[in-house]
C-alpha positions as CSV (number, residue, x, y, z in Angstrom):
1,M,0.0,0.0,0.0
2,V,1.3,3.4,-0.9
3,F,0.0,6.9,0.1
4,S,-0.9,7.7,-3.5
5,S,-3.5,5.0,-3.9
6,T,-7.3,5.1,-3.7
7,V,-7.2,2.3,-1.0
8,F,-5.1,4.4,1.3
9,L,-6.8,7.7,0.6
10,F,-10.4,6.5,0.8
11,A,-10.3,3.5,3.1
12,F,-7.2,3.0,5.2
13,L,-6.4,6.6,6.3
14,P,-10.0,7.6,7.2
15,A,-10.5,4.4,9.2
16,V,-7.2,4.9,11.1
17,L,-8.0,8.5,11.8
18,I,-11.5,7.9,13.0
19,V,-10.6,5.0,15.3
20,Y,-7.5,6.9,16.6
21,S,-9.6,9.9,17.5
22,A,-12.1,7.7,19.4
23,T,-9.5,5.6,21.2
24,P,-8.4,6.5,24.8
25,R,-5.0,8.1,24.9
26,A,-3.5,5.1,26.7
27,L,-4.3,2.8,23.8
28,R,-3.5,5.1,20.9
29,N,0.0,3.8,20.4
30,L,-1.3,0.2,20.3
31,W,-3.8,1.2,17.6
32,L,-1.2,3.0,15.6
33,L,1.1,0.0,15.8
34,A,-1.6,-2.4,14.7
35,A,-2.5,-0.1,11.8
36,S,1.2,0.3,10.9
37,L,1.8,-3.5,10.8
38,L,-1.3,-3.9,8.6
39,F,-0.1,-1.1,6.3
40,Y,3.3,-2.9,5.9
41,A,1.8,-6.4,5.6
42,W,-0.7,-5.2,2.9
43,G,2.1,-5.3,0.4
44,E,4.7,-7.5,2.0
45,T,2.5,-10.2,3.6
46,W,4.7,-12.4,5.8
47,F,7.8,-10.2,5.4
48,V,6.3,-8.1,8.2
49,L,7.8,-10.9,10.4
50,V,11.3,-9.8,9.3
51,M,10.6,-6.3,10.6
52,L,9.1,-7.7,13.8
53,A,12.3,-9.8,14.3
54,S,14.4,-6.7,13.8
55,I,12.3,-4.9,16.4
56,A,12.7,-7.7,18.9
57,V,16.5,-8.0,18.4
58,N,17.1,-4.2,18.7
59,Y,14.8,-4.0,21.7
60,L,16.8,-6.7,23.6
61,L,20.1,-5.1,22.6
62,G,18.9,-1.7,23.8
63,L,17.8,-3.2,27.1
64,G,21.2,-4.9,27.5
65,M,23.1,-1.6,26.9
66,G,20.8,0.1,29.3
67,S,21.4,-2.5,32.0
68,F,25.2,-2.8,31.7
69,S,27.6,-0.1,32.8
70,Q,30.8,-1.9,31.8
71,P,32.3,-0.4,28.6
72,R,33.4,-3.7,27.3
73,A,29.9,-5.3,27.6
74,R,28.3,-2.3,26.0
75,R,30.8,-2.4,23.1
76,V,30.0,-6.1,22.5
77,L,26.3,-5.4,22.4
78,L,26.8,-2.4,20.1
79,A,28.9,-4.7,17.8
80,A,26.1,-7.2,17.9
81,G,23.5,-4.5,17.0
82,V,25.5,-3.2,14.1
83,A,26.2,-6.7,12.8
84,S,22.6,-7.9,13.1
85,N,21.2,-4.8,11.4
86,V,23.8,-4.7,8.6
87,G,23.5,-8.5,8.2
88,L,19.8,-8.2,7.8
89,L,20.2,-5.5,5.2
90,G,23.0,-7.4,3.4
91,T,21.1,-10.6,3.2
92,Y,17.9,-9.2,1.7
93,K,19.4,-6.3,-0.3
94,Y,22.8,-7.3,-1.4
95,A,23.2,-11.1,-1.4
96,N,22.1,-11.6,-5.0
97,F,24.2,-8.7,-6.1
98,I,27.3,-10.1,-4.4
99,V,26.8,-13.6,-5.8
100,H,26.2,-12.2,-9.3
101,N,29.5,-10.3,-9.2
102,L,31.3,-13.2,-7.6
103,N,30.0,-15.5,-10.3
104,A,31.4,-13.1,-13.0
105,I,34.8,-13.4,-11.4
106,L,34.5,-17.2,-11.0
107,H,33.5,-17.5,-14.7
108,G,36.6,-15.5,-15.6
109,V,38.9,-18.0,-13.9
110,G,37.1,-21.0,-15.2
111,M,35.2,-22.0,-12.0
112,G,31.6,-22.9,-11.6
113,P,29.0,-20.4,-10.3
114,V,27.6,-20.1,-6.8
115,E,23.9,-21.0,-6.8
116,L,21.6,-18.6,-4.9
117,A,17.8,-18.3,-5.5
118,P,16.5,-14.7,-6.0
119,I,15.9,-13.1,-2.6
120,H,12.9,-10.8,-2.3
121,L,13.7,-7.3,-1.2
122,P,11.2,-6.1,1.5
123,I,10.0,-2.6,0.8
124,G,11.5,0.0,3.1
125,I,14.1,-2.3,4.6
126,S,16.8,0.4,4.3
127,F,14.7,2.9,6.1
128,F,13.6,0.9,9.0
129,T,17.1,-0.8,9.4
130,F,18.8,2.6,9.5
131,Q,16.3,3.8,12.1
132,A,17.1,0.6,14.2
133,L,20.8,1.3,13.8
134,S,20.4,4.9,15.0
135,Y,18.5,3.6,18.1
136,V,21.2,1.1,19.3
137,I,24.0,3.6,18.5
138,D,22.2,6.5,20.3
139,V,21.6,4.2,23.4
140,Y,25.3,3.2,23.4
141,R,26.4,6.8,23.2
142,G,24.0,7.9,25.9
143,D,22.2,10.2,23.6
144,A,18.9,8.4,24.3
145,P,17.7,6.1,27.1
146,A,17.0,2.5,26.3
147,Q,13.3,2.0,25.6
148,R,11.8,-0.5,28.1
149,N,8.4,-0.5,26.6
150,P,8.5,-2.8,23.5
151,L,5.4,-1.3,22.0
152,R,6.9,2.1,21.9
153,L,10.1,0.9,20.2
154,A,8.0,-1.1,17.7
155,L,5.9,1.9,16.9
156,Y,9.1,4.0,16.4
157,I,10.4,1.5,13.8
158,A,7.1,0.5,12.2
159,L,5.1,3.8,12.2
160,F,3.4,3.7,8.8
161,P,3.9,7.3,7.7
162,K,7.6,6.7,7.4
163,V,8.2,3.0,7.3
164,A,8.2,2.5,3.5
165,Q,9.9,5.6,2.1
166,G,11.2,7.6,5.1
167,P,12.2,10.1,6.2
168,I,14.7,8.4,8.5
169,V,13.6,9.6,11.9
170,R,16.1,9.4,14.8
171,Y,14.8,7.8,17.9
172,A,16.0,10.7,20.1
173,H,13.9,13.1,18.0
174,I,10.6,11.5,18.8
175,A,11.3,9.5,22.0
176,D,9.2,11.9,24.1
177,Q,6.5,12.0,21.5
178,L,6.1,8.2,21.7
179,V,5.3,8.7,25.4
180,K,3.2,11.8,25.3
181,R,2.0,14.0,22.5
182,T,-0.8,16.5,22.2
183,L,-2.9,16.6,19.0
184,K,-3.8,20.2,18.4
185,R,-6.4,21.4,15.8
186,E,-3.8,23.6,14.2
187,D,-1.3,20.7,13.9
188,F,-4.0,18.5,12.3
189,V,-5.0,21.2,9.8
190,D,-1.3,21.8,8.9
191,G,-0.8,18.0,8.5
192,V,-3.7,17.8,6.1
193,R,-2.4,20.7,4.1
194,R,1.1,19.2,4.0
195,F,-0.3,15.8,2.9
196,I,-2.3,17.4,0.1
197,I,0.8,19.3,-1.2
198,G,2.8,16.1,-1.2
199,L,0.1,14.1,-2.9
200,A,-0.2,16.8,-5.7
201,K,3.6,16.8,-6.1
202,K,3.6,13.0,-6.5
203,V,0.5,12.5,-8.6
204,L,0.3,15.6,-10.7
205,I,4.0,16.4,-11.3
206,A,6.1,13.3,-10.7
207,N,3.8,10.8,-12.3
208,T,3.2,13.1,-15.3
209,L,6.9,13.6,-15.9
210,G,7.8,10.0,-15.0
211,R,6.0,8.6,-18.0
212,P,8.1,10.4,-20.7
213,A,11.2,9.7,-18.7
214,D,10.5,6.0,-18.7
215,R,9.8,5.9,-22.4
216,I,12.9,7.9,-23.3
217,F,15.2,5.8,-21.2
218,A,13.8,2.7,-22.9
219,I,14.7,4.0,-26.4
220,P,17.5,1.9,-28.0
221,A,20.9,3.6,-27.8
222,G,21.3,3.9,-31.5
223,E,18.0,5.9,-31.8
224,L,18.8,8.5,-29.2
225,T,19.3,12.2,-30.1
226,P,20.7,14.9,-27.9
227,A,17.3,16.6,-27.5
228,L,15.7,13.3,-26.5
229,A,18.4,12.5,-24.0
230,W,18.2,15.9,-22.4
231,L,14.4,15.8,-22.2
232,G,14.6,12.4,-20.5
233,A,17.2,13.6,-18.1
234,V,15.3,16.7,-17.2
235,C,12.0,14.8,-16.8
236,Y,13.6,12.3,-14.5
237,T,15.4,15.0,-12.5
238,S,12.0,16.6,-11.8
239,Q,10.3,13.3,-11.3
240,I,12.6,12.0,-8.6
241,Y,12.5,15.3,-6.7
242,F,8.8,15.7,-6.7
243,D,8.2,12.0,-6.1
244,F,10.5,11.8,-3.1
245,A,9.8,15.2,-1.7
246,G,6.1,14.6,-2.2
247,Y,6.3,11.3,-0.2
248,S,8.3,13.2,2.5
249,D,5.6,15.9,2.6
250,M,2.9,13.3,2.9
251,A,4.8,11.5,5.7
252,I,5.4,14.7,7.6
253,G,1.8,15.6,7.2
254,L,0.5,12.2,8.3
255,G,2.8,12.4,11.3
256,R,1.4,15.8,12.2
257,M,-2.2,14.4,12.0
258,F,-1.3,12.0,14.8
259,G,0.7,14.5,16.9
260,F,4.2,13.6,15.7
261,H,6.7,16.2,14.5
262,F,9.2,14.9,12.0
263,L,12.1,17.0,10.8
264,E,12.2,18.4,7.3
265,N,13.7,16.1,4.6
266,F,14.1,18.5,1.6
267,S,14.9,22.2,1.4
268,Y,14.7,23.2,-2.3
269,P,17.8,21.3,-3.4
270,Y,17.7,22.5,-7.0
271,V,18.6,26.0,-6.0
272,S,22.0,24.8,-4.8
273,Q,25.2,26.4,-6.0
274,S,27.5,23.5,-5.2
275,I,27.3,19.7,-4.5
276,R,28.0,20.4,-0.8
277,E,25.0,22.6,-0.6
278,F,22.9,20.1,-2.6
279,W,23.5,17.5,0.1
280,R,22.5,19.9,2.8
281,R,19.2,20.3,1.1
282,W,18.5,16.8,-0.5
283,H,17.3,13.9,1.6
284,I,18.5,15.6,4.7
285,S,17.6,12.7,7.0
286,L,19.9,10.4,5.1
287,S,22.8,12.8,4.6
288,S,22.7,13.8,8.3
289,W,22.6,10.0,9.2
290,F,25.7,9.3,7.2
291,R,27.4,12.4,8.7
292,D,26.7,11.5,12.3
293,Y,27.0,7.7,12.2
294,V,29.7,7.2,9.5
295,Y,31.6,10.4,8.5
296,I,32.3,11.7,12.1
297,P,33.2,8.3,13.6
298,L,35.7,7.8,10.7
299,G,37.3,11.0,11.8
300,G,35.4,13.6,9.7
301,N,37.6,16.5,8.8
302,R,39.6,16.4,12.1
303,R,42.6,14.7,10.5
304,S,44.7,15.3,7.4
305,A,43.2,16.6,4.1
306,A,43.9,13.2,2.5
307,R,42.0,11.4,5.3
308,T,39.1,13.8,5.1
309,H,38.8,13.2,1.3
310,L,38.9,9.5,1.9
311,N,36.2,9.7,4.5
312,L,34.0,11.7,2.1
313,F,34.5,9.3,-0.7
314,L,33.7,6.3,1.6
315,V,30.6,7.9,2.8
316,F,29.3,8.6,-0.7
317,F,30.3,5.1,-1.8
318,L,28.1,3.7,1.0
319,C,25.4,6.3,0.2
320,G,25.2,5.0,-3.4
321,L,25.2,1.4,-2.3
322,W,22.4,2.2,0.2
323,H,20.1,3.3,-2.6
324,G,20.3,-0.1,-4.4
325,A,22.3,-3.2,-5.2
326,S,23.5,-2.1,-8.6
327,W,26.7,-0.6,-10.0
328,T,24.7,2.4,-11.3
329,F,23.9,3.4,-7.8
330,V,27.5,2.8,-6.7
331,I,29.0,4.9,-9.5
332,W,26.4,7.6,-8.9
333,G,27.5,7.8,-5.2
334,M,31.2,7.8,-6.0
335,C,30.7,10.6,-8.6
336,H,29.1,12.7,-5.9
337,G,31.9,11.8,-3.5
338,I,34.5,12.9,-6.1
339,F,32.8,16.3,-6.5
340,M,32.5,16.7,-2.8
341,V,36.3,16.1,-2.5
342,L,37.0,18.4,-5.4
343,E,34.9,21.2,-3.9
344,R,37.2,21.0,-0.8
345,S,40.2,21.9,-3.0
346,R,40.6,23.9,-6.3
347,I,37.0,23.7,-7.6
348,G,35.8,25.0,-4.2
349,D,38.1,28.0,-4.5
350,W,36.9,28.7,-8.1
351,L,33.2,28.3,-7.1
352,S,33.6,30.8,-4.3
353,R,34.7,33.4,-6.8
354,A,32.4,32.4,-9.7
355,W,29.3,34.3,-10.8
356,R,26.2,33.0,-9.0
357,P,24.4,31.8,-12.2
358,V,27.6,29.9,-13.1
359,R,27.7,28.2,-9.7
360,H,24.0,27.2,-10.1
361,A,24.5,25.9,-13.6
362,Y,27.5,23.8,-12.4
363,A,25.5,22.2,-9.6
364,L,22.5,21.5,-11.8
365,L,24.7,20.0,-14.5
366,V,26.4,17.6,-12.1
367,V,23.1,16.7,-10.4
368,T,21.2,16.1,-13.6
369,T,23.9,14.0,-15.3
370,G,24.2,12.1,-12.0
371,W,20.5,11.3,-12.1
372,V,21.0,9.7,-15.5
373,V,23.4,7.2,-14.0
374,F,21.1,6.7,-11.1
375,R,18.0,6.1,-13.3
376,A,19.7,3.8,-15.9
377,E,19.2,0.1,-15.5
378,T,22.7,-0.7,-16.6
379,L,26.0,1.2,-17.0
380,P,26.0,0.8,-20.8
381,Q,22.5,2.4,-20.9
382,A,23.8,5.3,-18.7
383,W,26.8,5.7,-21.0
384,A,24.6,5.8,-24.1
385,M,22.4,8.5,-22.5
386,L,25.4,10.6,-21.4
387,R,27.0,10.3,-24.8
388,A,23.8,11.5,-26.4
389,M,23.5,14.4,-24.0
390,A,27.1,15.4,-24.9
391,G,26.2,15.4,-28.6
392,F,27.5,12.0,-29.7
393,A,24.2,10.5,-30.7
394,A,23.5,8.2,-33.7
395,G,19.7,8.8,-33.8
396,Q,18.1,10.8,-36.6
397,G,15.0,11.8,-34.7
398,V,12.7,10.2,-37.3
399,R,11.2,7.2,-35.4
400,Y,11.8,8.7,-32.0
401,H,11.6,12.5,-31.7
402,V,11.0,15.1,-28.9
403,W,7.4,15.9,-29.8
404,L,6.3,12.3,-29.2
405,Y,7.0,12.9,-25.5
406,L,6.9,16.7,-25.0
407,T,3.1,17.0,-25.0
408,P,1.2,20.0,-23.7
409,E,0.6,18.2,-20.4
410,V,4.3,17.4,-20.0
411,M,5.3,21.0,-20.9
412,L,2.9,22.4,-18.3
413,A,4.2,19.9,-15.7
414,L,7.8,21.0,-16.5
415,V,6.9,24.7,-16.0
416,I,5.2,23.9,-12.7
417,A,8.2,21.8,-11.7
418,V,10.7,24.6,-12.4
419,A,8.5,27.0,-10.4
420,G,8.0,24.5,-7.6
421,S,11.7,23.8,-7.3
422,A,12.3,27.4,-6.2
423,P,11.3,28.7,-2.8
424,L,8.4,30.7,-4.1
425,A,5.8,29.4,-1.7
426,P,7.7,30.6,1.4
427,A,8.3,33.9,-0.2
428,L,4.5,34.4,-0.9
429,T,3.7,33.3,2.6
430,E,6.1,35.9,4.0
431,W,4.7,38.6,1.7
432,R,1.2,37.8,2.9
433,A,2.2,38.0,6.6
434,R,4.0,41.3,6.0
435,T,1.1,42.8,4.1
436,I,-1.5,41.8,6.7
437,A,0.7,43.1,9.5
438,A,1.1,46.4,7.7
439,H,-2.7,46.9,7.5
440,Q,-4.1,46.7,11.0
441,D,-7.5,47.7,9.8
442,A,-10.4,46.4,7.8
443,V,-8.2,46.0,4.7
444,G,-5.8,43.8,6.5
445,R,-8.6,41.6,8.0
446,A,-10.3,41.3,4.6
447,L,-7.0,40.3,3.0
448,D,-6.4,37.7,5.7
449,I,-9.9,36.2,5.3
450,G,-9.8,36.4,1.5
451,T,-6.4,34.7,1.2
452,S,-7.4,32.1,3.8
453,F,-10.5,31.1,1.9
454,G,-8.6,31.2,-1.4
455,M,-5.9,28.9,-0.1
456,A,-8.6,26.5,1.3
457,G,-10.1,26.4,-2.1
458,V,-6.7,25.6,-3.7
459,F,-6.1,22.7,-1.3
460,V,-9.6,21.3,-1.9
461,L,-9.0,21.6,-5.7
462,L,-5.6,19.9,-5.5
463,L,-7.1,17.0,-3.5
464,V,-10.0,16.5,-5.9
465,V,-7.8,16.7,-9.0
466,S,-5.2,14.4,-7.5
467,A,-7.9,11.9,-6.5
468,V,-9.5,12.1,-10.0
469,W,-6.1,11.6,-11.6
470,L,-5.4,8.5,-9.5
471,S,-8.8,7.1,-10.3
472,A,-8.5,7.7,-14.0
473,G,-4.9,6.7,-14.5
474,T,-2.8,3.5,-14.2
475,Y,0.7,5.0,-14.1
476,N,1.5,5.4,-10.4
477,P,5.1,4.0,-9.9
478,F,6.6,3.5,-6.5
479,I,10.2,4.3,-7.4
480,Y,11.7,3.6,-3.9
481,F,11.0,-0.2,-3.8
482,R,14.7,-0.9,-4.3
483,F,15.6,1.3,-1.2
């Protein structure tokens, strides 16, 4: 089950909200946990047992670290926690990838292959595993107390707004909210608005641009033209942002409806003027996770320049691998790592002196070409797209041409995507607040009431149009199933 589905919108979510509001406070966590397990089991059936096993193991490890004061015993439990969580992720996400590459090596030296049946990848395993890891590490460090109530830890890991596609919420950030939270009318209304915004991003923009992106990436390499390759790259660049940011908006909004306050996950990343800035704005929960649990423990930037560069490269290698068991993800991560290293040296000095539009163009070029590698199914396909984008294309544009894909609907979605990638909404909100504050009279009150009704109408319209779009269409991909 995904948020952008009619089952979720018109059956699951209303039922959960109604029962939650009628449930005594002492039992609300239990109801949310039951709903979250049902949500996960809807698409993963018995693989929900894998998540429950992860919860049980991490609960016992946390209790152990909370009970022992000896550093050695705590280190042993921490090592067990890291090994069990990484082992779980490695088994389900990377075992087939490792065996596939191992067999390629064995074939090269004339040896027989290792036989391994395909292993199903449970949806969201990277998200809930990283949350479990943050829990045991935070308990070990003393940043959070061990949770003695198993239902609360289970709810933290399994909570349905974030279990399948994030954001990665740290235990320390919501530990108090698991015990006690107040659901205010203002929070609920803000949550509904945020959810509708995310739904519209996903359904109206990401899905619209995802269709031409998929079709262009499927074109044979010999039929590509530079214009087609660039259109596919731009469409996918917009699709992945509005898809992922839309899901994050929906998750944050859903959390707010139940009294949870999750941290922001995106902050207009496409306005960045460097790759360093991009990663401060893109998937913030993941980049901050790698910073706090990998980069800093490796030494961060506290050692030599060479060691700092190595630490950065290792972090982005792991970041690429986290996204999926494929060399395209690994190469994508390493490319970002290389640019992060370069920006700490000569490129960084040049960027600091360059004209702002040049810095912005540089960041967008690196990010867009990186998304081509990320999206491609294979490295040869990525290379063919990049060659076409660079002008080395063999296609004549007869059988496959831009106007097959650049429909009026796609053009409108691209225009909205460009506008939505810039912080225009916060600017308009600030302007509205300043204008109302400057008119402490009937004009200000009328403006306040008029804009409030106008925005309410916009949200209702977005919800209706998104629901109609979902009901009428069949293209509604879940692009994070590999994560």
